[in-house]
C-alpha positions as CSV (number, residue, x, y, z in Angstrom):
1,X,4.5,-21.1,81.2
2,X,6.2,-18.4,79.1
3,X,4.8,-16.7,76.1
4,X,6.7,-18.7,73.4
5,X,5.6,-22.0,74.9
6,X,2.0,-20.8,75.1
7,X,2.2,-19.7,71.5
8,X,3.6,-23.0,70.3
9,X,0.9,-24.8,72.2
10,X,-1.8,-22.7,70.6
11,X,-0.4,-23.3,67.2
12,X,-0.3,-27.1,67.8
13,X,-3.9,-27.0,69.0
14,X,-5.0,-25.1,66.0
15,X,-3.3,-27.5,63.6
16,X,-4.9,-30.5,65.4
17,X,-8.4,-28.8,65.4
18,X,-8.5,-28.4,69.2
19,X,-10.4,-25.2,70.1
20,X,-10.5,-25.7,73.9
21,X,-7.5,-26.8,76.0
22,X,-7.4,-27.4,79.7
23,X,-4.7,-28.8,82.0
24,X,-3.6,-28.4,85.6
25,X,-1.8,-25.1,84.8
26,X,-4.1,-23.3,82.4
27,X,-7.2,-23.3,80.3
28,X,-7.9,-21.5,77.0
29,X,-10.3,-21.4,74.1
30,X,-9.2,-20.6,70.6
31,X,-11.1,-18.6,68.0
32,X,-11.9,-20.1,64.6
33,X,-9.1,-18.2,62.9
34,X,-5.7,-17.2,64.3
35,X,-5.3,-13.5,64.9
36,X,-3.0,-11.7,62.5
37,X,0.4,-10.9,64.0
38,X,1.3,-7.3,64.6
39,X,4.2,-7.6,62.1
40,X,1.9,-9.0,59.3
41,X,-0.8,-6.4,60.1
42,X,1.8,-3.6,59.8
43,X,3.2,-5.0,56.5
44,X,-0.4,-5.3,55.1
45,X,-1.0,-1.7,56.0
46,X,2.2,-0.5,54.4
47,X,1.6,-2.4,51.2
48,X,-2.1,-1.8,50.8
49,X,-2.3,2.0,50.9
50,X,-0.7,4.6,48.6
51,X,2.1,6.7,50.0
52,X,0.3,9.9,48.8
53,X,-3.3,10.5,49.5
54,X,-5.5,9.9,46.5
55,X,-7.3,13.2,47.1
56,X,-4.1,15.1,46.6
57,X,-4.3,17.3,43.6
58,X,-1.4,18.9,41.9
59,X,-1.0,21.1,38.9
60,X,0.0,19.0,35.9
61,X,1.9,20.1,32.8
62,X,0.6,19.5,29.3
63,X,2.4,17.1,27.0
64,X,4.0,20.0,25.2
65,X,5.1,21.7,28.4
66,X,6.7,18.4,29.6
67,X,8.5,18.1,26.2
68,X,9.9,21.6,26.5
69,X,10.6,21.6,30.2
70,X,14.1,20.1,30.0
71,X,15.1,22.6,27.3
72,X,14.3,25.6,29.4
73,X,11.9,27.1,26.8
74,X,8.6,28.4,27.7
75,X,5.3,28.0,25.9
76,X,4.2,31.2,24.3
77,X,0.5,30.4,25.1
78,X,1.0,30.7,28.9
79,X,2.4,34.1,29.8
80,X,2.1,33.4,33.6
81,X,4.8,30.7,33.6
82,X,8.3,31.9,34.4
83,X,11.6,30.2,34.1
């Protein structure tokens, strides 16, 4: 019996409420819940977590610095900043 046929048989058994199946070729017992497929697990991992680590800290600009950033002007109160 190939993998696809076995998977279809397991799906049919789950839908029918059959947890244990036995015939002349094979015997299996199903868990209460179907395991999550590798594809769905991977998609869940990608969508659940942020791309950037939450512990990442960066220097942020003040509202005034953000306003003047595109003009190329510097704030007079911060002499360390260069263009």
